[in-house]
All heavy atoms as an XYZ file, in Angstrom:
1026
protein
N      85.527    125.810    112.420
C      86.492    125.097    113.228
C      87.717    124.773    112.393
O      87.723    124.962    111.186
C      85.875    123.826    113.790
O      85.581    122.920    112.763
N      88.716    124.264    113.032
C      89.974    123.962    112.365
C      90.202    122.458    112.403
O      90.003    121.815    113.427
C      91.142    124.693    113.045
C      90.935    126.198    112.925
C      92.470    124.277    112.452
C      91.899    127.022    113.707
N      90.607    121.917    111.284
C      90.931    120.498    111.184
C      92.438    120.363    111.147
O      93.093    120.901    110.276
C      90.298    119.904    109.919
C      90.645    118.460    109.697
C      90.172    117.488    110.572
C      91.433    118.066    108.637
C      90.482    116.153    110.383
C      91.742    116.735    108.432
C      91.270    115.781    109.308
O      91.571    114.461    109.116
N      92.982    119.621    112.111
C      94.430    119.481    112.215
C      94.926    118.121    111.752
O      96.058    117.748    112.019
C      94.882    119.736    113.644
C      94.343    118.707    114.626
O      93.576    117.800    114.216
O      94.680    118.800    115.822
N      94.083    117.377    111.059
C      94.470    116.053    110.592
C      93.949    114.932    111.476
O      94.068    113.765    111.127
N      93.371    115.264    112.621
C      92.814    114.274    113.533
C      91.290    114.372    113.505
O      90.714    115.342    114.023
C      93.321    114.516    114.954
C      92.737    113.548    115.969
O      92.094    112.549    115.569
O      92.932    113.782    117.173
N      90.603    113.374    112.919
C      89.143    113.435    112.827
C      88.421    113.047    114.120
O      87.197    113.145    114.194
C      88.824    112.441    111.712
C      89.919    111.425    111.819
C      91.146    112.205    112.223
N      89.147    112.647    115.148
C      88.504    112.185    116.390
C      87.505    113.182    116.974
O      86.410    112.784    117.377
C      89.554    111.822    117.437
O      90.311    110.727    117.009
N      87.833    114.482    117.042
C      86.842    115.416    117.586
C      85.529    115.438    116.784
O      84.453    115.566    117.365
C      87.547    116.771    117.524
C      89.004    116.431    117.571
C      89.123    115.140    116.798
N      85.625    115.297    115.473
C      84.401    115.272    114.657
C      83.579    114.024    114.949
O      82.351    114.087    115.073
C      84.759    115.357    113.171
C      85.358    116.683    112.722
C      85.900    116.570    111.305
C      84.332    117.794    112.830
N      84.246    112.878    115.064
C      83.532    111.649    115.414
C      82.911    111.759    116.799
O      81.779    111.314    117.015
C      84.466    110.439    115.357
C      84.867    110.029    113.979
C      86.201    110.018    113.608
C      83.913    109.645    113.039
C      86.579    109.624    112.336
C      84.287    109.258    111.760
C      85.623    109.252    111.411
N      83.636    112.359    117.739
C      83.112    112.515    119.095
C      81.853    113.376    119.118
O      80.899    113.074    119.832
C      84.177    113.092    120.025
C      85.311    112.124    120.267
O      85.170    110.909    120.097
N      86.459    112.644    120.651
N      81.861    114.440    118.341
C      80.672    115.297    118.249
C      79.515    114.506    117.642
O      78.396    114.534    118.158
C      80.961    116.560    117.407
C      81.927    117.481    118.153
C      79.668    117.300    117.052
C      82.491    118.613    117.313
N      79.786    113.809    116.570
C      78.748    113.054    115.872
C      78.093    112.019    116.774
O      76.885    111.804    116.704
C      79.346    112.386    114.631
C      78.395    111.690    113.675
C      77.371    112.655    113.114
C      79.183    111.040    112.548
N      78.858    111.396    117.657
C      78.316    110.314    118.468
C      77.879    110.721    119.872
O      77.467    109.873    120.660
C      79.308    109.156    118.544
C      80.556    109.434    119.328
C      81.535    108.262    119.313
O      81.157    107.134    118.954
O      82.702    108.496    119.670
N      77.906    112.014    120.192
C      77.520    112.463    121.528
C      76.091    113.000    121.516
O      75.838    114.088    120.998
C      78.500    113.539    122.048
O      79.828    112.995    122.018
C      78.146    113.958    123.465
N      75.164    112.261    122.090
C      73.746    112.637    122.012
C      73.380    113.928    122.741
O      72.350    114.519    122.439
C      73.011    111.442    122.613
C      74.020    110.695    123.383
C      75.359    111.008    122.792
N      74.219    114.398    123.643
C      73.883    115.621    124.374
C      74.211    116.885    123.582
O      73.788    117.968    123.966
C      74.626    115.665    125.732
O      76.025    115.520    125.500
C      74.122    114.559    126.652
N      74.955    116.759    122.493
C      75.242    117.923    121.667
C      74.035    118.256    120.799
O      73.271    117.376    120.396
C      76.460    117.694    120.779
C      77.773    117.599    121.525
C      78.849    116.937    120.971
C      77.950    118.167    122.782
C      80.066    116.846    121.642
C      79.143    118.075    123.457
C      80.202    117.420    122.883
O      81.393    117.330    123.540
N      73.893    119.518    120.490
C      72.757    119.988    119.689
C      72.750    119.327    118.309
O      73.796    119.059    117.713
C      72.832    121.509    119.548
C      71.588    122.100    118.988
N      71.366    122.219    117.635
C      70.489    122.590    119.596
C      70.191    122.760    117.431
N      69.629    123.004    118.614
N      71.561    119.105    117.803
C      71.365    118.453    116.501
C      72.131    119.137    115.377
O      72.766    118.477    114.548
C      69.869    118.447    116.175
C      69.522    117.913    114.832
C      68.016    117.918    114.571
O      67.241    118.283    115.464
O      67.642    117.559    113.445
N      72.105    120.452    115.333
C      72.781    121.152    114.234
C      74.297    120.983    114.312
O      74.969    120.885    113.278
C      72.405    122.633    114.213
O      72.793    123.267    115.406
N      74.855    120.934    115.515
C      76.293    120.745    115.679
C      76.676    119.339    115.222
O      77.664    119.150    114.508
C      76.706    120.979    117.151
C      78.163    120.634    117.377
C      76.423    122.420    117.551
N      75.883    118.352    115.608
C      76.166    116.977    115.213
C      76.025    116.788    113.709
O      76.833    116.114    113.071
C      75.249    116.023    115.967
C      75.564    116.018    117.468
C      74.634    115.150    118.235
N      74.929    113.749    117.965
C      74.054    112.771    118.161
N      72.846    113.024    118.613
N      74.402    111.532    117.899
N      75.016    117.401    113.120
C      74.834    117.327    111.666
C      75.998    117.970    110.934
O      76.475    117.451    109.919
C      73.525    118.011    111.260
O      72.425    117.336    111.810
N      76.480    119.094    111.464
C      77.607    119.782    110.843
C      78.879    118.937    110.935
O      79.705    118.962    110.010
C      77.829    121.156    111.484
C      78.831    121.999    110.746
S      78.468    122.275    108.989
C      76.996    123.246    109.072
N      79.035    118.163    112.001
C      80.191    117.271    112.102
C      80.166    116.259    110.959
O      81.197    115.965    110.347
C      80.215    116.563    113.455
N      78.981    115.729    110.650
C      78.842    114.818    109.512
C      79.176    115.504    108.201
O      79.871    114.940    107.352
N      78.708    116.747    108.048
C      79.029    117.528    106.837
C      80.534    117.746    106.717
O      81.098    117.637    105.620
C      78.340    118.885    106.875
S      76.570    118.848    106.682
N      81.176    118.049    107.822
C      82.626    118.275    107.806
C      83.371    117.017    107.387
O      84.310    117.088    106.587
C      83.110    118.735    109.171
S      82.587    120.406    109.585
N      82.948    115.870    107.899
C      83.581    114.614    107.495
C      83.426    114.407    105.989
O      84.377    114.019    105.310
C      82.991    113.438    108.260
C      83.346    113.359    109.746
C      82.477    112.315    110.447
C      84.822    113.053    109.936
N      82.246    114.694    105.468
C      82.007    114.536    104.030
C      82.916    115.448    103.213
O      83.517    115.024    102.225
C      80.537    114.806    103.702
N      83.034    116.699    103.629
C      83.866    117.654    102.890
C      85.337    117.251    102.960
O      86.060    117.345    101.967
C      83.639    119.087    103.416
C      84.672    120.049    102.853
C      82.235    119.558    103.052
N      85.784    116.772    104.108
C      87.174    116.326    104.228
C      87.452    115.148    103.303
O      88.505    115.078    102.663
C      87.501    115.974    105.676
C      87.577    117.154    106.630
C      87.650    116.664    108.080
C      88.751    118.065    106.302
N      86.508    114.215    103.225
C      86.659    113.083    102.300
C      86.663    113.598    100.860
O      87.509    113.222    100.053
C      85.544    112.035    102.503
C      85.715    111.339    103.855
C      85.553    111.013    101.373
C      84.514    110.499    104.260
N      85.725    114.459    100.544
C      85.588    114.994     99.185
C      86.874    115.678     98.727
O      87.298    115.525     97.580
C      84.410    115.968     99.145
C      84.164    116.572     97.793
C      83.507    115.835     96.794
C      84.566    117.863     97.496
C      83.270    116.386     95.544
C      84.329    118.421     96.249
C      83.687    117.682     95.278
O      83.457    118.229     94.038
N      87.501    116.426     99.618
C      88.738    117.144     99.280
C      89.982    116.287     99.514
O      91.101    116.808     99.483
C      88.829    118.446    100.078
C      87.869    119.486     99.611
N      88.005    120.161     98.411
C      86.735    119.975    100.179
C      87.012    121.019     98.262
N      86.227    120.919     99.317
N      89.768    115.000     99.741
C      90.846    114.024     99.928
C      91.783    114.382    101.078
O      92.992    114.167    101.029
C      91.617    113.817     98.620
C      90.728    113.271     97.519
C      91.441    113.084     96.194
O      92.619    113.485     96.069
O      90.814    112.520     95.287
N      91.208    114.932    102.140
C      91.955    115.244    103.351
C      91.721    114.192    104.433
O      92.332    114.251    105.496
C      91.556    116.629    103.878
C      91.858    117.784    102.926
C      91.223    119.069    103.425
C      93.360    117.955    102.756
N      90.826    113.256    104.148
C      90.484    112.184    105.080
C      90.155    110.950    104.256
O      89.422    111.044    103.262
C      89.282    112.607    105.931
C      88.790    111.677    107.015
C      89.878    111.373    108.035
C      87.582    112.283    107.710
N      90.678    109.811    104.657
C      90.449    108.580    103.913
C      89.070    107.994    104.216
O      88.669    107.891    105.381
C      91.512    107.545    104.261
C      92.890    107.919    103.825
C      93.908    106.860    104.235
O      93.627    105.962    105.009
N      95.093    106.970    103.681
N      88.377    107.603    103.150
C      87.059    106.976    103.294
C      87.112    105.774    104.223
O      86.227    105.577    105.043
C      86.539    106.503    101.932
C      85.935    107.537    101.074
C      85.349    106.878     99.828
C      84.698    107.879     98.933
N      83.993    107.239     97.806
N      88.156    104.960    104.060
C      88.261    103.717    104.822
C      88.287    103.967    106.329
O      87.702    103.213    107.097
C      89.509    102.927    104.389
C      89.483    102.462    102.947
C      89.760    103.559    101.919
O      90.337    104.609    102.274
O      89.370    103.363    100.744
N      88.942    105.033    106.741
C      88.983    105.375    108.155
C      87.593    105.735    108.671
O      87.188    105.298    109.744
C      89.948    106.540    108.388
C      90.129    106.921    109.843
C      91.605    107.086    110.154
C      89.383    108.183    110.172
N      86.862    106.520    107.896
C      85.517    106.928    108.281
C      84.586    105.713    108.314
O      83.814    105.543    109.261
C      84.974    108.020    107.334
C      83.533    108.357    107.644
C      85.858    109.260    107.411
N      84.684    104.875    107.314
C      83.849    103.672    107.258
C      84.093    102.800    108.487
O      83.145    102.373    109.162
C      84.108    102.887    105.955
C      83.557    103.667    104.763
C      83.483    101.492    106.023
C      84.047    103.177    103.405
N      85.358    102.573    108.815
C      85.690    101.728    109.971
C      85.169    102.330    111.270
O      84.611    101.620    112.114
C      87.200    101.515    110.043
N      85.328    103.636    111.430
C      84.874    104.284    112.670
C      83.351    104.248    112.780
O      82.804    103.972    113.851
C      85.392    105.719    112.722
C      85.011    106.474    113.962
C      85.701    105.936    115.224
N      85.207    106.567    116.418
C      85.769    107.606    117.004
N      86.881    108.125    116.514
N      85.240    108.138    118.086
N      82.654    104.504    111.685
C      81.187    104.463    111.701
C      80.716    103.038    111.985
O      79.794    102.824    112.794
C      80.603    104.979    110.373
C      80.960    106.446    110.148
C      79.095    104.739    110.305
C      80.332    107.437    111.094
N      81.317    102.047    111.342
C      80.938    100.658    111.596
C      81.129    100.312    113.066
O      80.286     99.649    113.668
C      81.741     99.705    110.709
C      81.308     99.737    109.268
C      82.226     98.958    108.342
O      83.434     98.841    108.570
N      81.655     98.425    107.267
N      82.201    100.783    113.655
C      82.464    100.548    115.075
C      81.394    101.199    115.948
O      80.917    100.600    116.915
C      83.854    101.079    115.437
O      84.093    100.964    116.801
N      81.020    102.425    115.625
C      79.973    103.122    116.383
C      78.657    102.360    116.322
O      77.973    102.205    117.329
C      79.772    104.533    115.833
C      80.807    105.528    116.211
S      80.218    107.182    115.752
C      81.490    107.715    114.672
N      78.319    101.910    115.125
C      77.037    101.218    114.937
C      77.040     99.864    115.641
O      76.080     99.520    116.338
C      76.699    101.079    113.436
C      75.493    100.193    113.218
C      76.467    102.459    112.822
N      78.112     99.102    115.486
C      78.141     97.765    116.092
C      78.239     97.820    117.611
O      77.881     96.853    118.281
C      79.287     96.895    115.530
O      80.532     97.552    115.745
C      79.087     96.622    114.056
N      78.671     98.960    118.165
C      78.716     99.094    119.625
C      77.316     99.062    120.222
O      77.146     98.744    121.396
C      79.415    100.396    120.030
O      78.559    101.512    119.828
N      76.325     99.411    119.423
C      74.943     99.415    119.881
C      74.517    100.694    120.564
O      73.327    100.917    120.778
N      75.467    101.572    120.896
C      75.077    102.783    121.631
C      74.371    103.823    120.756
O      73.759    104.740    121.269
C      76.264    103.386    122.366
C      77.269    104.123    121.539
C      78.358    104.704    122.427
C      79.097    105.805    121.716
N      80.039    106.482    122.580
N      74.420    103.647    119.436
C      73.761    104.594    118.538
C      72.377    104.090    118.096
O      71.695    104.775    117.340
C      74.630    104.835    117.291
C      76.073    105.228    117.554
S      76.343    106.519    118.758
C      75.639    107.910    117.965
N      71.959    102.944    118.570
C      70.759    102.259    118.059
C      69.534    103.139    117.869
O      68.846    103.022    116.865
C      70.399    101.071    118.943
C      71.296     99.879    118.715
O      72.128     99.885    117.814
N      71.141     98.870    119.540
N      69.220    103.987    118.810
C      68.003    104.798    118.741
C      68.288    106.266    118.467
O      67.424    107.106    118.678
C      67.224    104.670    120.058
C      66.785    103.251    120.326
O      66.421    102.549    119.361
O      66.812    102.841    121.498
N      69.467    106.580    117.998
C      69.887    107.964    117.848
C      69.531    108.489    116.455
O      70.285    108.343    115.496
C      71.395    108.057    118.092
C      71.884    109.482    118.244
O      71.272    110.400    117.648
O      72.887    109.678    118.950
N      68.371    109.118    116.380
C      67.859    109.619    115.105
C      68.776    110.681    114.499
O      68.964    110.717    113.281
C      66.450    110.167    115.288
C      65.762    110.489    113.989
C      64.349    110.964    114.192
O      64.104    111.851    115.000
N      63.420    110.385    113.460
N      69.346    111.523    115.312
C      70.231    112.573    114.796
C      71.464    111.952    114.154
O      71.880    112.346    113.059
C      70.612    113.561    115.914
C      69.361    114.287    116.416
C      71.673    114.546    115.444
C      69.557    115.039    117.710
N      72.052    110.961    114.817
C      73.215    110.271    114.276
C      72.896    109.636    112.929
O      73.622    109.835    111.952
C      73.712    109.199    115.256
C      74.756    108.287    114.683
C      76.071    108.692    114.581
C      74.415    107.026    114.222
C      77.046    107.857    114.032
C      75.373    106.173    113.682
C      76.689    106.596    113.591
N      71.802    108.881    112.848
C      71.503    108.163    111.614
C      71.063    109.091    110.487
O      71.306    108.807    109.318
C      70.479    107.052    111.864
C      71.103    105.846    112.496
C      70.873    105.550    113.826
C      71.954    105.023    111.778
C      71.466    104.446    114.429
C      72.553    103.918    112.364
C      72.312    103.626    113.695
N      70.460    110.220    110.815
C      70.103    111.199    109.788
C      71.376    111.834    109.219
O      71.524    111.952    107.994
C      69.158    112.267    110.362
O      67.999    111.609    110.903
C      68.736    113.268    109.296
N      72.292    112.211    110.099
C      73.581    112.748    109.640
C      74.341    111.695    108.841
O      74.956    112.004    107.817
C      74.407    113.229    110.828
N      74.278    110.458    109.297
C      74.963    109.369    108.594
C      74.393    109.174    107.195
O      75.145    108.956    106.241
C      74.849    108.072    109.402
C      75.530    106.851    108.787
C      77.026    107.078    108.627
C      75.250    105.622    109.631
N      73.085    109.260    107.047
C      72.466    109.094    105.724
C      73.019    110.126    104.750
O      73.362    109.794    103.605
C      70.946    109.206    105.825
N      73.137    111.369    105.194
C      73.704    112.414    104.331
C      75.174    112.146    104.021
O      75.602    112.251    102.869
C      73.566    113.796    104.983
C      72.213    114.380    104.854
N      71.723    114.876    103.665
C      71.231    114.555    105.764
C      70.503    115.330    103.849
N      70.180    115.146    105.116
N      75.944    111.809    105.035
C      77.367    111.545    104.857
C      77.592    110.415    103.866
O      78.371    110.544    102.916
C      78.005    111.204    106.210
C      79.439    110.678    106.228
C      80.407    111.698    105.648
C      79.835    110.278    107.636
N      76.904    109.316    104.068
C      77.051    108.134    103.208
C      76.662    108.457    101.771
O      77.337    108.067    100.824
C      76.214    106.965    103.771
C      76.055    105.843    102.770
C      76.839    106.456    105.065
N      75.582    109.195    101.613
C      75.099    109.558    100.281
C      76.057    110.517     99.575
O      76.403    110.314     98.415
C      73.714    110.199    100.399
C      73.054    110.659     99.116
C      72.811    109.479     98.176
C      71.738    111.361     99.436
N      76.498    111.529    100.290
C      77.292    112.580     99.660
C      78.665    112.110     99.188
O      79.154    112.577     98.171
C      77.445    113.766    100.612
C      76.141    114.523    100.800
C      76.233    115.635    101.812
O      77.249    115.733    102.526
O      75.273    116.414    101.892
N      79.298    111.209     99.919
C      80.646    110.784     99.528
C      80.711    109.294     99.211
O      81.788    108.703     99.155
C      81.722    111.190    100.562
C      81.943    112.688    100.521
C      81.387    110.723    101.957
N      79.538    108.709     98.980
C      79.448    107.340     98.448
C      80.225    106.324     99.290
O      81.100    105.624     98.806
C      79.927    107.290     96.990
C      79.263    108.310     96.095
C      77.767    108.144     96.111
C      77.086    109.197     95.287
N      75.672    109.258     95.554
N      79.875    106.232    100.569
C      80.493    105.258    101.460
C      79.732    103.938    101.316
O      78.953    103.542    102.173
C      80.481    105.768    102.906
C      81.191    107.102    103.145
C      81.076    107.530    104.599
C      82.643    107.040    102.710
N      79.969    103.272    100.199
C      79.204    102.085     99.802
C      79.102    101.006    100.870
O      78.030    100.418    101.030
C      79.755    101.515     98.500
C      79.521    102.445     97.325
C      80.053    101.890     96.018
O      80.024    100.663     95.835
O      80.482    102.698     95.182
N      80.143    100.701    101.638
C      80.002     99.660    102.663
C      78.972    100.007    103.753
O      78.569     99.132    104.512
C      81.407     99.545    103.260
C      82.317    100.022    102.187
C      81.551    101.121    101.499
N      78.554    101.266    103.804
C      77.590    101.690    104.818
C      76.165    101.819    104.276
O      75.243    102.147    105.027
C      78.037    103.012    105.454
C      79.421    103.006    106.100
C      79.766    104.384    106.641
C      79.507    101.961    107.200
N      75.957    101.567    103.003
C      74.619    101.699    102.415
C      73.594    100.853    103.163
O      72.492    101.325    103.473
C      74.615    101.289    100.943
C      75.267    102.250     99.967
C      75.845    103.450    100.375
C      75.320    101.957     98.620
C      76.449    104.312     99.472
C      75.911    102.817     97.696
C      76.472    103.985     98.135
O      77.060    104.838     97.239
N      73.931     99.607    103.438
C      72.962     98.732    104.093
C      72.679     99.148    105.530
O      71.562     98.954    106.023
C      73.420     97.269    104.030
C      73.284     96.690    102.627
O      72.503     97.243    101.812
O      73.962     95.689    102.329
N      73.659     99.729    106.198
C      73.417    100.246    107.554
C      72.402    101.375    107.498
O      71.486    101.438    108.319
C      74.737    100.712    108.207
C      75.607     99.491    108.546
C      74.481    101.568    109.440
C      76.998     99.829    109.039
N      72.546    102.263    106.522
C      71.606    103.371    106.378
C      70.218    102.837    106.010
O      69.208    103.271    106.581
C      72.100    104.405    105.355
C      71.031    105.457    105.059
C      73.382    105.067    105.853
N      70.153    101.885    105.104
C      68.853    101.296    104.751
C      68.193    100.653    105.975
O      66.984    100.794    106.184
C      69.028    100.274    103.635
C      69.339    100.886    102.294
C      69.475     99.823    101.209
N      69.773    100.401     99.927
C      70.919    100.222     99.269
N      71.879     99.455     99.770
N      71.106    100.799     98.099
N      68.974     99.958    106.787
C      68.440     99.345    108.007
C      67.941    100.413    108.978
O      66.918    100.227    109.646
C      69.503     98.471    108.669
N      68.648    101.535    109.044
C      68.216    102.635    109.907
C      66.884    103.213    109.430
O      66.001    103.516    110.244
C      69.290    103.719    109.959
N      66.719    103.354    108.112
C      65.427    103.796    107.584
C      64.335    102.798    107.966
O      63.263    103.193    108.423
C      65.477    103.943    106.055
C      66.007    105.251    105.565
C      67.249    105.326    104.941
C      65.266    106.422    105.690
C      67.742    106.529    104.463
C      65.745    107.636    105.221
C      66.995    107.693    104.608
N      64.616    101.520    107.782
C      63.625    100.483    108.102
C      63.284    100.430    109.581
O      62.172    100.049    109.953
C      64.104     99.112    107.614
C      64.107     99.029    106.105
O      63.344     99.712    105.420
N      64.989     98.208    105.559
N      64.232    100.815    110.435
C      64.003    100.833    111.882
C      63.420    102.173    112.348
O      63.237    102.387    113.548
C      65.313    100.556    112.614
N      63.137    103.061    111.407
C      62.564    104.379    111.705
C      63.446    105.226    112.614
O      62.940    105.943    113.479
C      61.155    104.237    112.302
C      60.189    103.623    111.332
O      60.157    103.997    110.168
N      59.431    102.651    111.802
N      64.758    105.153    112.415
C      65.663    105.993    113.195
C      66.361    107.045    112.340
O      67.358    107.621    112.757
C      66.701    105.163    114.009
C      66.029    104.422    115.133
C      67.503    104.251    113.127
N      65.821    107.311    111.160
C      66.271    108.427    110.326
C      65.108    109.405    110.264
O      63.956    109.004    110.085
C      66.650    107.958    108.899
C      67.013    109.155    108.025
C      67.788    106.961    108.935
N      65.391    110.683    110.437
C      64.352    111.705    110.359
C      63.959    111.876    108.890
O      64.648    112.549    108.128
C      64.860    113.011    110.938
C      63.794    114.091    111.005
O      62.730    113.938    110.349
O      64.024    115.092    111.713
N      62.857    111.258    108.496
C      62.436    111.274    107.093
C      61.877    112.630    106.666
O      61.633    112.840    105.485
C      61.423    110.158    106.804
O      60.313    110.285    107.696
C      62.063    108.789    106.965
N      61.711    113.547    107.600
C      61.371    114.919    107.232
C      62.594    115.592    106.607
O      62.478    116.430    105.729
C      60.903    115.709    108.463
C      60.506    117.116    108.153
C      59.314    117.395    107.492
C      61.331    118.177    108.508
C      58.951    118.695    107.189
C      60.972    119.480    108.208
C      59.776    119.737    107.549
N      63.782    115.168    107.034
C      65.022    115.747    106.530
C      65.536    114.996    105.306
O      65.978    115.607    104.337
C      66.085    115.790    107.652
C      65.598    116.742    108.748
C      67.443    116.224    107.121
C      66.476    116.832    109.956
N      65.495    113.678    105.344
C      65.905    112.863    104.197
C      65.088    111.572    104.217
O      65.039    110.880    105.220
C      67.429    112.555    104.194
C      67.819    111.773    102.929
C      67.863    111.858    105.458
C      69.321    111.620    102.717
N      64.445    111.291    103.102
C      63.631    110.088    102.992
C      64.382    108.971    102.280
O      65.351    109.218    101.557
N      63.928    107.758    102.484
C      64.557    106.606    101.839
C      64.495    106.730    100.320
O      65.470    106.425     99.630
C      63.902    105.303    102.300
C      64.436    104.016    101.675
C      65.931    103.853    101.942
C      63.665    102.805    102.184
N      63.385    107.206     99.792
C      63.254    107.357     98.343
C      64.287    108.343     97.802
O      64.896    108.122     96.764
C      61.835    107.828     97.961
C      60.739    106.899     98.383
C      60.340    107.036     99.862
O      60.631    108.090    100.491
O      59.758    106.080    100.393
N      64.485    109.430     98.529
C      65.492    110.436     98.152
C      66.883    109.821     98.214
O      67.696    110.001     97.298
C      65.388    111.639     99.092
C      66.476    112.644     98.933
N      66.470    113.606     97.954
C      67.626    112.834     99.631
C      67.558    114.340     98.048
N      68.284    113.889     99.057
N      67.156    109.095     99.290
C      68.449    108.441     99.454
C      68.730    107.508     98.285
O      69.777    107.597     97.642
C      68.473    107.666    100.785
C      69.738    106.908    101.044
C      70.856    107.554    101.551
C      69.817    105.543    100.794
C      72.038    106.861    101.800
C      70.981    104.843    101.039
C      72.094    105.496    101.542
N      67.774    106.637     97.979
C      67.962    105.666     96.891
C      68.074    106.355     95.530
O      68.891    105.960     94.695
C      66.819    104.652     96.871
C      66.757    103.752     98.094
C      67.869    102.726     98.181
O      68.675    102.582     97.239
O      67.961    102.063     99.236
N      67.269    107.388     95.302
C      67.287    108.087     94.014
C      68.605    108.823     93.777
O      69.055    108.956     92.641
C      66.122    109.072     93.930
N      69.234    109.291     94.871
C      70.467    110.053     94.733
C      71.733    109.194     94.767
O      72.820    109.698     94.486
C      70.555    111.133     95.809
C      69.685    112.337     95.486
O      69.157    112.405     94.356
O      69.525    113.209     96.355
N      71.612    107.917     95.090
C      72.805    107.054     95.128
C      73.585    107.048     93.810
O      74.812    107.099     93.838
C      72.443    105.629     95.539
C      72.255    105.401     97.031
C      71.848    103.949     97.297
C      73.485    105.753     97.827
N      72.918    107.008     92.654
C      73.695    107.000     91.398
C      74.351    108.343     91.048
O      75.231    108.398     90.197
C      72.665    106.637     90.328
C      71.445    106.203     91.035
C      71.504    106.763     92.409
N      73.940    109.419     91.704
C      74.503    110.737     91.409
C      75.914    110.845     91.964
O      76.269    110.198     92.936
C      73.626    111.839     92.008
C      72.251    111.913     91.373
C      71.434    113.012     91.994
C      70.041    113.053     91.392
N      69.201    114.054     92.067
N      76.705    111.712     91.361
C      78.083    111.891     91.803
C      78.144    112.736     93.071
O      77.248    113.543     93.341
C      78.919    112.549     90.709
O      78.594    113.918     90.624
N      79.221    112.560     93.798
C      79.447    113.376     95.001
C      79.465    114.855     94.654
O      78.953    115.686     95.400
C      80.760    112.988     95.670
O      80.673    111.709     96.225
N      80.040    115.182     93.519
C      80.129    116.578     93.088
C      78.745    117.222     92.999
O      78.576    118.392     93.302
C      80.846    116.659     91.742
C      81.069    118.060     91.248
C      81.800    118.052     89.932
C      81.971    119.471     89.434
N      82.583    119.521     88.124
N      77.747    116.433     92.606
C      76.395    116.958     92.471
C      75.636    117.007     93.796
O      74.615    117.687     93.891
C      75.596    116.106     91.483
C      76.128    116.206     90.065
O      76.721    117.259     89.719
O      75.976    115.235     89.304
N      76.125    116.299     94.801
C      75.373    116.168     96.044
C      75.975    116.876     97.250
O      75.237    117.338     98.113
C      75.229    114.683     96.404
C      74.436    113.825     95.434
C      74.550    112.359     95.825
C      72.981    114.261     95.403
N      77.278    116.937     97.324
C      77.916    117.414     98.549
C      77.678    118.900     98.760
O      77.638    119.680     97.813
C      79.422    117.076     98.563
C      79.974    117.210     99.967
C      80.184    117.897     97.567
C      81.269    116.479    100.178
N      77.492    119.256     99.999
C      77.187    120.637    100.372
C      78.486    121.377    100.692
O      78.800    121.632    101.845
C      76.245    120.640    101.565
C      74.921    119.959    101.253
C      74.095    119.740    102.465
N      74.574    118.543    103.169
C      74.114    118.152    104.345
N      73.195    118.841    104.966
N      74.593    117.063    104.913
N      79.230    121.732     99.659
C      80.523    122.393     99.864
C      80.413    123.912     99.817
O      81.395    124.594    100.070
C      81.547    121.953     98.806
O      81.059    122.315     97.521
C      81.840    120.480     98.885
N      79.255    124.440     99.526
C      79.139    125.885     99.343
C      79.538    126.666    100.592
O      79.963    127.816    100.491
C      77.716    126.255     98.932
O      76.798    125.842     99.924
N      79.409    126.073    101.759
C      79.774    126.781    102.982
C      80.871    126.070    103.773
O      81.180    126.470    104.880
C      78.547    126.985    103.862
C      77.794    125.710    104.179
C      78.092    124.959    105.303
C      76.784    125.272    103.333
C      77.403    123.791    105.570
C      76.107    124.104    103.595
C      76.412    123.371    104.721
O      75.734    122.219    104.987
N      81.450    125.054    103.196
C      82.521    124.327    103.871
C      83.695    124.157    102.910
O      83.641    123.365    101.988
C      82.038    122.944    104.327
C      80.982    122.919    105.408
C      80.456    121.502    105.569
C      81.548    123.413    106.718
N      84.723    124.914    103.126
C      85.919    124.818    102.296
C      87.133    124.690    103.198
O      87.238    125.408    104.196
C      86.087    126.066    101.422
C      85.008    126.236    100.425
N      84.956    125.517     99.261
C      83.925    127.040    100.421
C      83.884    125.869     98.578
N      83.242    126.784     99.259
N      88.053    123.830    102.842
C      89.294    123.774    103.626
C      90.025    125.100    103.544
O      90.056    125.749    102.499
C      90.104    122.675    102.930
C      89.114    121.880    102.178
C      88.025    122.828    101.784
N      90.567    125.516    104.666
C      91.346    126.751    104.713
C      92.713    126.447    104.108
O      93.324    125.440    104.416
C      91.500    127.236    106.165
C      92.421    128.442    106.232
C      90.140    127.557    106.754
N      93.146    127.325    103.250
C      94.452    127.140    102.606
C      95.516    127.887    103.411
O      95.229    128.850    104.092
C      94.396    127.667    101.178
C      93.307    127.024    100.351
C      93.840    126.707     99.000
C      92.734    126.176     98.118
N      92.705    124.809     97.944
N      96.707    127.415    103.300
C      97.828    128.116    103.932
C      97.951    129.502    103.320
O      97.633    129.701    102.150
C      99.113    127.314    103.734
N      98.417    130.439    104.106
C      98.509    131.832    103.656
C      99.303    131.960    102.371
O      98.939    132.743    101.489
C      99.124    132.700    104.752
N     100.361    131.183    102.222
C     101.175    131.307    101.019
C     100.457    130.757     99.775
O     100.782    131.127     98.666
C     102.542    130.632    101.190
C     102.433    129.164    101.555
O     101.421    128.743    102.118
O     103.398    128.430    101.256
N      99.458    129.902     99.961
C      98.681    129.386     98.826
C      97.639    130.391     98.357
O      97.128    130.272     97.243
C      97.974    128.095     99.215
C      98.901    126.926     99.462
C      98.132    125.678     99.852
O      97.030    125.459     99.316
O      98.632    124.924    100.683
N      97.291    131.356     99.172
C      96.248    132.317     98.822
C      96.761    133.453     97.949
O      95.989    134.200     97.393
C      95.620    132.895    100.105
C      94.897    131.871    100.979
C      94.450    132.537    102.280
C      93.713    131.274    100.256
N      98.049    133.586     97.847
C      98.618    134.705     97.066
C      98.510    134.447     95.590
O      98.493    133.436     95.066
C     100.081    134.928     97.457
C     100.196    135.378     98.878
C     101.654    135.534     99.259
C     101.741    135.908    100.734
N     103.086    135.959    101.208
């Protein structure tokens, strides 16, 4: 997909329960890569995620919280750590995909060591590729 500077479509995918799990997970990955490459501000993502969570509509959404656990871990969204821990405690994170022990053990690791950038790279302008 193409990112035009507006993260709203990615947030919409992430928070829409009728979309397939893999599409929603990939939206979380895309947000992480955009933050990692400094194309999206952490603070904006943190505020939007906090808003989604406090709305209550994500309360039982295992796909959302599993994607969130990866996003928070990969780009170190520290203000969201406790939300992810609460989601683990409420059993709304798919622990087959990521467990609390894994989450806690990887928190001290750098984003560079954790983020899944091998298949997600920002597209460069044609003149930058020469």
